[in-house]
C-alpha positions as a Markdown table, in Angstrom:
| # | Residue | x | y | z |
|---|---|---|---|---|
| 1 | Unk | -0.1 | -0.4 | 0.0 |
| 2 | Unk | 1.4 | 3.5 | -0.7 |
| 3 | Unk | 2.2 | 5.4 | 2.0 |
| 4 | Unk | 0.8 | 8.9 | 2.1 |
| 5 | Unk | 3.3 | 12.0 | 2.7 |
| 6 | Unk | 2.4 | 12.0 | 6.8 |
| 7 | Unk | 3.6 | 8.6 | 7.1 |
| 8 | Unk | 6.5 | 9.3 | 4.9 |
| 9 | Unk | 7.3 | 12.3 | 7.0 |
| 10 | Unk | 7.1 | 10.6 | 10.5 |
| 11 | Unk | 9.6 | 7.2 | 9.2 |
| 12 | Unk | 12.1 | 10.1 | 8.3 |
| 13 | Unk | 11.8 | 12.0 | 11.0 |
| 14 | Unk | 12.1 | 9.2 | 13.2 |
| 15 | Unk | 15.3 | 8.1 | 11.1 |
| 16 | Unk | 16.6 | 11.4 | 11.3 |
| 17 | Unk | 16.5 | 11.6 | 15.4 |
| 18 | Unk | 17.9 | 8.3 | 15.6 |
| 19 | Unk | 20.7 | 9.5 | 13.7 |
| 20 | Unk | 21.2 | 12.2 | 16.2 |
| 21 | Unk | 21.5 | 9.5 | 19.2 |
| 22 | Unk | 17.3 | 10.1 | 20.5 |
| 23 | Unk | 15.9 | 7.2 | 21.9 |
| 24 | Unk | 12.1 | 6.6 | 21.1 |
| 25 | Unk | 9.6 | 7.4 | 24.1 |
| 26 | Unk | 6.6 | 4.9 | 23.8 |
| 27 | Unk | 3.5 | 6.2 | 26.4 |
| 28 | Unk | -0.1 | 4.4 | 26.8 |
| 29 | Unk | -3.0 | 6.3 | 25.7 |
| 30 | Unk | -3.9 | 6.9 | 29.4 |
| 31 | Unk | -2.3 | 8.8 | 32.1 |
| 32 | Unk | -3.2 | 9.8 | 35.7 |
| 33 | Unk | -5.5 | 12.9 | 35.3 |
| 34 | Unk | -3.3 | 14.7 | 38.5 |
| 35 | Unk | -0.4 | 14.8 | 36.1 |
| 36 | Unk | -2.2 | 17.6 | 33.9 |
| 37 | Unk | -4.5 | 19.0 | 36.5 |
| 38 | Unk | -1.2 | 20.4 | 38.2 |
| 39 | Unk | 0.1 | 21.7 | 34.9 |
| 40 | Unk | -2.7 | 22.9 | 33.2 |
| 41 | Unk | -1.6 | 26.3 | 32.2 |
| 42 | Unk | 1.6 | 24.6 | 30.2 |
| 43 | Unk | -1.4 | 22.4 | 28.4 |
| 44 | Unk | -2.5 | 24.2 | 24.5 |
| 45 | Unk | -6.4 | 23.3 | 25.8 |
| 46 | Unk | -7.5 | 23.1 | 29.3 |
| 47 | Unk | -10.6 | 20.5 | 28.3 |
| 48 | Unk | -9.4 | 16.8 | 29.4 |
| 49 | Unk | -11.0 | 14.0 | 28.4 |
| 50 | Unk | -11.3 | 11.9 | 32.1 |
| 51 | Unk | -12.5 | 8.4 | 33.1 |
| 52 | Unk | -12.7 | 6.4 | 36.1 |
| 53 | Unk | -10.5 | 3.0 | 35.3 |
| 54 | Unk | -11.2 | -0.2 | 37.4 |
| 55 | Unk | -9.0 | 0.7 | 40.4 |
| 56 | Unk | -11.0 | 3.7 | 40.8 |
| 57 | Unk | -8.2 | 6.1 | 39.8 |
| 58 | Unk | -9.2 | 9.4 | 37.9 |
| 59 | Unk | -7.7 | 9.1 | 34.5 |
| 60 | Unk | -7.0 | 10.8 | 31.3 |
| 61 | Unk | -7.1 | 10.6 | 27.7 |
| 62 | Unk | -3.9 | 11.9 | 26.9 |
| 63 | Unk | -3.8 | 16.4 | 26.0 |
| 64 | Unk | 0.3 | 16.1 | 25.8 |
| 65 | Unk | 3.3 | 14.0 | 25.7 |
| 66 | Unk | 6.0 | 16.3 | 27.2 |
| 67 | Unk | 4.5 | 16.9 | 31.4 |
| 68 | Unk | 5.1 | 12.6 | 30.7 |
| 69 | Unk | 8.3 | 12.7 | 29.6 |
| 70 | Unk | 9.7 | 14.6 | 31.9 |
| 71 | Unk | 8.0 | 13.0 | 35.0 |
| 72 | Unk | 9.5 | 9.9 | 33.9 |
| 73 | Unk | 12.9 | 11.5 | 33.1 |
| 74 | Unk | 16.0 | 10.7 | 35.7 |
| 75 | Unk | 17.1 | 13.7 | 37.0 |
| 76 | Unk | 21.3 | 13.8 | 37.7 |
| 77 | Unk | 22.3 | 11.8 | 34.2 |
| 78 | Unk | 23.4 | 14.1 | 32.1 |
| 79 | Unk | 20.9 | 14.4 | 29.5 |
| 80 | Unk | 17.8 | 12.3 | 28.4 |
| 81 | Unk | 17.4 | 12.6 | 24.8 |
| 82 | Unk | 14.4 | 11.0 | 23.4 |
| 83 | Unk | 11.7 | 11.4 | 20.3 |
| 84 | Unk | 8.2 | 10.4 | 19.9 |
| 85 | Unk | 5.1 | 9.8 | 17.1 |
| 86 | Unk | 2.1 | 9.7 | 19.9 |
| 87 | Unk | -1.6 | 10.7 | 19.4 |
| 88 | Unk | -3.0 | 13.3 | 21.9 |
| 89 | Unk | -6.4 | 14.6 | 22.1 |
| 90 | Unk | -8.0 | 18.3 | 22.5 |
| 91 | Unk | -10.7 | 20.0 | 21.6 |
| 92 | Unk | -10.8 | 22.0 | 18.1 |
| 93 | Unk | -11.2 | 25.7 | 18.6 |
| 94 | Unk | -13.2 | 25.7 | 15.7 |
| 95 | Unk | -15.5 | 23.0 | 17.1 |
| 96 | Unk | -14.8 | 22.6 | 21.1 |
| 97 | Unk | -15.6 | 19.1 | 19.8 |
| 98 | Unk | -12.1 | 16.8 | 20.5 |
| 99 | Unk | -10.1 | 15.7 | 18.1 |
| 100 | Unk | -7.1 | 12.9 | 17.8 |
| 101 | Unk | -3.9 | 14.7 | 16.7 |
| 102 | Unk | -0.9 | 13.0 | 16.0 |
| 103 | Unk | 2.8 | 14.5 | 17.1 |
| 104 | Unk | 6.3 | 13.5 | 16.5 |
| 105 | Unk | 8.7 | 15.7 | 18.1 |
| 106 | Unk | 11.8 | 15.5 | 20.4 |
| 107 | Unk | 12.8 | 16.4 | 24.1 |
| 108 | Unk | 16.1 | 17.1 | 25.4 |
| 109 | Unk | 15.9 | 17.0 | 29.7 |
| 110 | Unk | 19.1 | 17.7 | 31.9 |
| 111 | Unk | 21.7 | 19.9 | 32.0 |
| 112 | Unk | 21.3 | 22.3 | 28.7 |
| 113 | Unk | 23.9 | 23.9 | 27.8 |
| 114 | Unk | 24.4 | 25.5 | 24.3 |
| 115 | Unk | 25.5 | 22.2 | 22.4 |
| 116 | Unk | 21.9 | 20.9 | 23.7 |
| 117 | Unk | 20.2 | 24.2 | 22.3 |
| 118 | Unk | 21.8 | 24.1 | 18.8 |
| 119 | Unk | 21.9 | 20.6 | 18.4 |
| 120 | Unk | 17.8 | 21.0 | 18.9 |
| 121 | Unk | 17.3 | 23.7 | 16.9 |
| 122 | Unk | 19.3 | 22.3 | 13.8 |
| 123 | Unk | 16.7 | 19.3 | 14.3 |
| 124 | Unk | 13.9 | 21.4 | 14.1 |
| 125 | Unk | 14.8 | 23.0 | 11.1 |
| 126 | Unk | 16.4 | 19.6 | 9.4 |
| 127 | Unk | 12.5 | 18.1 | 10.5 |
| 128 | Unk | 10.8 | 21.2 | 8.0 |
| 129 | Unk | 13.2 | 20.6 | 5.6 |
| 130 | Unk | 12.2 | 16.6 | 5.4 |
| 131 | Unk | 8.6 | 18.5 | 4.7 |
| 132 | Unk | 9.3 | 21.2 | 2.5 |
| 133 | Unk | 12.4 | 22.7 | 1.5 |
| 134 | Unk | 10.9 | 26.3 | 1.8 |
| 135 | Unk | 10.1 | 25.9 | 5.3 |
| 136 | Unk | 10.7 | 29.1 | 7.3 |
| 137 | Unk | 11.6 | 29.0 | 11.0 |
| 138 | Unk | 11.3 | 32.4 | 13.6 |
| 139 | Unk | 12.9 | 32.1 | 16.7 |
| 140 | Unk | 12.8 | 34.5 | 19.5 |
| 141 | Unk | 14.2 | 34.2 | 23.4 |
| 142 | Unk | 11.9 | 34.9 | 26.3 |
| 143 | Unk | 15.2 | 35.7 | 28.6 |
| 144 | Unk | 15.4 | 38.9 | 26.5 |
| 145 | Unk | 12.2 | 39.9 | 26.5 |
| 146 | Unk | 12.0 | 39.4 | 30.3 |
| 147 | Unk | 15.6 | 40.9 | 30.9 |
| 148 | Unk | 13.7 | 43.8 | 28.9 |
| 149 | Unk | 10.6 | 43.8 | 31.4 |
| 150 | Unk | 13.3 | 43.4 | 34.4 |
| 151 | Unk | 15.4 | 46.5 | 32.9 |
| 152 | Unk | 11.8 | 48.8 | 33.4 |
| 153 | Unk | 10.5 | 47.2 | 37.1 |
| 154 | Unk | 7.4 | 46.0 | 35.0 |
| 155 | Unk | 5.3 | 44.3 | 37.4 |
| 156 | Unk | 4.6 | 40.6 | 37.2 |
| 157 | Unk | 1.2 | 40.7 | 37.2 |
| 158 | Unk | 1.0 | 43.0 | 34.3 |
| 159 | Unk | 3.3 | 40.7 | 31.9 |
| 160 | Unk | 1.4 | 37.9 | 31.2 |
| 161 | Unk | -0.6 | 40.8 | 29.3 |
| 162 | Unk | 2.3 | 42.6 | 27.6 |
| 163 | Unk | 3.1 | 39.3 | 25.8 |
| 164 | Unk | -0.5 | 38.9 | 24.9 |
| 165 | Unk | -0.1 | 42.2 | 22.8 |
| 166 | Unk | 3.6 | 40.7 | 21.7 |
| 167 | Unk | 2.1 | 37.7 | 20.5 |
| 168 | Unk | -0.3 | 39.7 | 18.5 |
| 169 | Unk | 1.9 | 42.2 | 17.2 |
| 170 | Unk | -0.6 | 44.7 | 18.0 |
| 171 | Unk | 2.2 | 47.8 | 18.7 |
| 172 | Unk | -0.1 | 50.3 | 19.3 |
| 173 | Unk | -2.3 | 48.6 | 21.8 |
| 174 | Unk | 1.2 | 47.4 | 23.4 |
| 175 | Unk | 2.0 | 50.8 | 23.7 |
| 176 | Unk | -1.2 | 51.9 | 24.8 |
| 177 | Unk | -0.8 | 49.6 | 27.6 |
| 178 | Unk | 2.7 | 50.7 | 28.7 |
| 179 | Unk | 1.4 | 54.1 | 29.2 |
| 180 | Unk | -1.8 | 53.0 | 30.9 |
| 181 | Unk | 0.6 | 51.0 | 33.5 |
| 182 | Unk | 2.8 | 53.9 | 33.7 |
| 183 | Unk | 5.6 | 51.8 | 32.8 |
| 184 | Unk | 9.0 | 53.1 | 32.1 |
| 185 | Unk | 9.3 | 55.4 | 29.0 |
| 186 | Unk | 12.7 | 54.1 | 27.6 |
| 187 | Unk | 11.4 | 50.5 | 27.8 |
| 188 | Unk | 8.2 | 50.7 | 27.1 |
| 189 | Unk | 9.7 | 52.5 | 23.4 |
| 190 | Unk | 12.5 | 49.6 | 23.0 |
| 191 | Unk | 9.8 | 46.7 | 24.0 |
| 192 | Unk | 7.7 | 48.4 | 21.0 |
| 193 | Unk | 10.4 | 48.4 | 18.7 |
| 194 | Unk | 11.2 | 45.0 | 19.6 |
| 195 | Unk | 7.7 | 43.6 | 18.9 |
| 196 | Unk | 8.1 | 45.0 | 15.3 |
| 197 | Unk | 11.9 | 43.4 | 14.4 |
| 198 | Unk | 11.5 | 40.7 | 12.2 |
| 199 | Unk | 14.0 | 39.5 | 9.5 |
| 200 | Unk | 17.1 | 37.1 | 9.4 |
| 201 | Unk | 19.9 | 37.7 | 11.9 |
| 202 | Unk | 22.5 | 39.7 | 10.1 |
| 203 | Unk | 19.5 | 42.8 | 10.2 |
| 204 | Unk | 17.9 | 42.4 | 13.4 |
| 205 | Unk | 20.9 | 41.5 | 15.8 |
| 206 | Unk | 22.6 | 44.3 | 15.4 |
| 207 | Unk | 19.4 | 46.2 | 17.0 |
| 208 | Unk | 19.1 | 43.7 | 19.7 |
| 209 | Unk | 22.3 | 44.3 | 21.0 |
| 210 | Unk | 21.5 | 48.2 | 20.8 |
| 211 | Unk | 19.0 | 47.9 | 23.2 |
| 212 | Unk | 20.6 | 45.4 | 25.4 |
| 213 | Unk | 20.8 | 46.0 | 29.0 |
| 214 | Unk | 22.0 | 44.2 | 31.9 |
| 215 | Unk | 23.2 | 40.2 | 32.7 |
| 216 | Unk | 19.9 | 38.6 | 31.3 |
| 217 | Unk | 19.5 | 40.4 | 28.0 |
| 218 | Unk | 23.6 | 40.2 | 27.6 |
| 219 | Unk | 23.5 | 36.1 | 28.1 |
| 220 | Unk | 20.3 | 35.8 | 25.8 |
| 221 | Unk | 21.5 | 37.7 | 23.0 |
| 222 | Unk | 24.9 | 35.4 | 23.1 |
| 223 | Unk | 22.5 | 32.1 | 23.1 |
| 224 | Unk | 21.0 | 33.9 | 19.7 |
| 225 | Unk | 24.3 | 34.7 | 18.3 |
| 226 | Unk | 25.1 | 31.2 | 18.4 |
| 227 | Unk | 22.3 | 29.3 | 17.7 |
| 228 | Unk | 21.5 | 31.3 | 15.1 |
| 229 | Unk | 24.5 | 30.3 | 13.3 |
| 230 | Unk | 23.4 | 26.5 | 12.6 |
| 231 | Unk | 20.7 | 27.4 | 10.2 |
| 232 | Unk | 20.7 | 28.7 | 7.2 |
| 233 | Unk | 19.9 | 32.3 | 7.5 |
| 234 | Unk | 17.2 | 32.0 | 4.0 |
| 235 | Unk | 15.5 | 30.0 | 6.2 |
| 236 | Unk | 15.6 | 31.8 | 9.7 |
| 237 | Unk | 13.8 | 35.2 | 11.7 |
| 238 | Unk | 14.3 | 36.4 | 14.4 |
| 239 | Unk | 10.4 | 37.6 | 15.5 |
| 240 | Unk | 10.0 | 38.2 | 19.1 |
| 241 | Unk | 5.9 | 38.0 | 18.8 |
| 242 | Unk | 6.7 | 34.6 | 19.3 |
| 243 | Unk | 6.3 | 34.5 | 23.1 |
| 244 | Unk | 5.0 | 31.9 | 25.3 |
| 245 | Unk | 3.9 | 31.6 | 28.8 |
| 246 | Unk | 6.9 | 33.0 | 30.9 |
| 247 | Unk | 5.4 | 30.5 | 33.8 |
| 248 | Unk | 7.2 | 27.9 | 32.0 |
| 249 | Unk | 8.9 | 28.8 | 29.2 |
| 250 | Unk | 12.5 | 31.0 | 30.0 |
| 251 | Unk | 14.6 | 30.9 | 26.6 |
| 252 | Unk | 14.4 | 29.9 | 23.5 |
| 253 | Unk | 11.6 | 29.7 | 21.8 |
| 254 | Unk | 10.4 | 29.0 | 17.7 |
| 255 | Unk | 8.0 | 28.2 | 15.7 |
| 256 | Unk | 8.1 | 26.6 | 12.3 |
| 257 | Unk | 5.5 | 28.0 | 8.9 |
| 258 | Unk | 5.5 | 25.7 | 5.8 |
| 259 | Unk | 3.9 | 27.6 | 2.4 |
| 260 | Unk | 0.1 | 26.7 | 2.3 |
| 261 | Unk | -0.4 | 26.2 | 5.6 |
| 262 | Unk | -1.8 | 29.2 | 7.8 |
| 263 | Unk | -0.7 | 28.5 | 11.3 |
| 264 | Unk | 2.9 | 27.0 | 12.3 |
| 265 | Unk | 3.3 | 23.2 | 12.0 |
| 266 | Unk | 6.4 | 23.3 | 14.4 |
| 267 | Unk | 6.7 | 24.5 | 17.8 |
| 268 | Unk | 9.0 | 24.1 | 21.0 |
| 269 | Unk | 11.0 | 26.4 | 22.8 |
| 270 | Unk | 13.4 | 25.8 | 26.4 |
| 271 | Unk | 11.1 | 25.3 | 29.3 |
| 272 | Unk | 13.3 | 25.0 | 32.6 |
| 273 | Unk | 10.4 | 26.9 | 34.6 |
| 274 | Unk | 7.7 | 23.6 | 34.2 |
| 275 | Unk | 10.7 | 21.7 | 35.7 |
| 276 | Unk | 10.8 | 24.1 | 38.9 |
| 277 | Unk | 7.0 | 23.4 | 38.8 |
| 278 | Unk | 7.5 | 20.0 | 39.0 |
| 279 | Unk | 10.2 | 20.2 | 41.5 |
| 280 | Unk | 13.1 | 20.0 | 39.5 |
| 281 | Unk | 16.4 | 21.9 | 39.2 |
| 282 | Unk | 17.5 | 20.6 | 35.6 |
| 283 | Unk | 16.6 | 22.0 | 32.5 |
| 284 | Unk | 14.7 | 21.0 | 29.1 |
| 285 | Unk | 14.1 | 22.1 | 25.6 |
| 286 | Unk | 12.2 | 20.4 | 23.2 |
| 287 | Unk | 9.6 | 20.7 | 20.2 |
| 288 | Unk | 6.6 | 19.0 | 18.2 |
| 289 | Unk | 5.6 | 19.2 | 14.8 |
| 290 | Unk | 2.1 | 18.8 | 14.0 |
| 291 | Unk | 1.3 | 16.2 | 11.9 |
| 292 | Unk | -2.5 | 16.6 | 11.4 |
| 293 | Unk | -1.5 | 19.9 | 9.6 |
| 294 | Unk | -0.1 | 18.1 | 6.7 |
| 295 | Unk | -3.4 | 16.5 | 5.7 |
| 296 | Unk | -3.6 | 20.2 | 4.2 |
| 297 | Unk | -0.6 | 20.1 | 2.1 |
| 298 | Unk | -1.9 | 16.6 | 1.0 |
| 299 | Unk | -5.2 | 18.0 | -0.1 |
| 300 | Unk | -3.4 | 20.8 | -2.4 |
| 301 | Unk | -1.2 | 18.1 | -3.5 |
| 302 | Unk | -4.0 | 15.8 | -4.3 |
| 303 | Unk | -4.5 | 18.3 | -7.6 |
| 304 | Unk | -1.4 | 17.3 | -9.2 |
| 305 | Unk | -1.6 | 13.6 | -10.2 |
| 306 | Unk | 2.3 | 13.0 | -9.3 |
| 307 | Unk | 4.6 | 14.9 | -8.5 |
| 308 | Unk | 6.8 | 14.9 | -11.3 |
| 309 | Unk | 6.4 | 13.8 | -14.9 |
| 310 | Unk | 10.1 | 12.6 | -16.2 |
| 311 | Unk | 10.2 | 12.5 | -19.9 |
| 312 | Unk | 12.8 | 10.6 | -22.5 |
| 313 | Unk | 13.3 | 10.1 | -26.0 |
| 314 | Unk | 15.0 | 6.9 | -28.3 |
| 315 | Unk | 18.5 | 8.2 | -27.5 |
| 316 | Unk | 18.0 | 8.0 | -23.4 |
| 317 | Unk | 19.4 | 4.9 | -22.1 |
| 318 | Unk | 16.3 | 2.9 | -20.4 |
| 319 | Unk | 18.6 | 2.6 | -17.3 |
| 320 | Unk | 19.3 | 6.4 | -16.7 |
| 321 | Unk | 15.1 | 6.9 | -16.8 |
| 322 | Unk | 14.7 | 4.2 | -14.3 |
| 323 | Unk | 17.7 | 5.4 | -12.1 |
| 324 | Unk | 16.8 | 8.8 | -11.5 |
| 325 | Unk | 12.9 | 7.9 | -11.4 |
| 326 | Unk | 13.9 | 5.7 | -8.3 |
| 327 | Unk | 15.9 | 8.3 | -6.9 |
| 328 | Unk | 13.2 | 10.7 | -6.7 |
| 329 | Unk | 10.6 | 7.9 | -5.3 |
| 330 | Unk | 13.7 | 7.7 | -2.5 |
| 331 | Unk | 13.3 | 11.2 | -2.2 |
| 332 | Unk | 9.7 | 10.7 | -1.2 |
| 333 | Unk | 8.0 | 12.2 | -4.4 |
| 334 | Unk | 6.0 | 10.7 | -6.8 |
| 335 | Unk | 7.1 | 10.1 | -10.4 |
| 336 | Unk | 5.3 | 9.4 | -13.5 |
| 337 | Unk | 7.8 | 8.3 | -16.7 |
| 338 | Unk | 6.6 | 9.2 | -20.2 |
| 339 | Unk | 8.0 | 9.3 | -23.4 |
| 340 | Unk | 5.7 | 12.8 | -24.6 |
| 341 | Unk | 2.9 | 14.6 | -22.0 |
| 342 | Unk | 0.1 | 12.5 | -21.6 |
| 343 | Unk | -3.3 | 15.0 | -21.7 |
| 344 | Unk | -5.6 | 15.8 | -19.0 |
| 345 | Unk | -3.0 | 15.4 | -16.4 |
| 346 | Unk | -1.3 | 17.7 | -14.1 |
| 347 | Unk | 2.3 | 17.6 | -12.5 |
| 348 | Unk | 4.1 | 19.7 | -10.0 |
| 349 | Unk | 7.5 | 19.5 | -12.3 |
| 350 | Unk | 7.8 | 18.5 | -15.5 |
| 351 | Unk | 11.9 | 16.9 | -16.2 |
| 352 | Unk | 13.7 | 15.6 | -19.3 |
| 353 | Unk | 15.9 | 12.7 | -19.0 |
| 354 | Unk | 19.5 | 13.6 | -20.9 |
């Protein structure tokens, strides 16, 4: 049976993560409910499907994989590197009904340093490249944002609302909120400027340097410089509207985008603060690829009868034709081989052998 694009991508992602020494993590569909209820604000949706098992325990259909990995990771043993392909159960924002969603991703838990962060960001880029060569990876750093808020002594209780405005890229509303809260004007100006910044690291990093003040922002800028050097610049953008809950995330955060999809297909970041919440003293970073979004790409691709039409003529050796076709298929593309352009069919690309 021919594999779907999603199935091919999952297989290639697993192979990629294994090559980097990540071990597969398997879990049950069900987990004790208390794990999720204690960490509801970390979840994408607070709605959780629950049931009582035969022992009288309240169980949940898992809405998340990361919490289970962190709970079971051993502390004080260096780094635990795992990858997974699991279904999670979440409500749809459109229908409010529960959906089964396939996620493939990885987590690195333990003594996180620049090497570990750089490797995870590099694997995020490689994961997107497997799906499409036209990907974009947007990167931000919550340490830089938090350091800027610290410099203006922004109250803790106001920070979630400020982050919300940043995430919306609503500079006017952000500036108005800063004035309403009576925040330091210089900090507010830089916060608005930071929110509006978007572009390749070569153009954005010098502007970040201009507004850097204090050890926390300096450290965050150093981390950004180091990890951004690992990803081809044509695929990388710095975007400080990529923000997450500071109660859990504390450093590098990123989202991956593909042409034809309105929302990010990959999301990740560093979440040491979640580990503190769970009583651990080490760190963690990881990401997930939302495989269900690839279904939209597949539906778009169904308008083509094959990815590639490979044309040949009488002068082309048969072996060369078949070898080139197989090379394309091994790369995950569908190929039709013909001597002439067939009528009534459409192809993503047309090539001639020889």
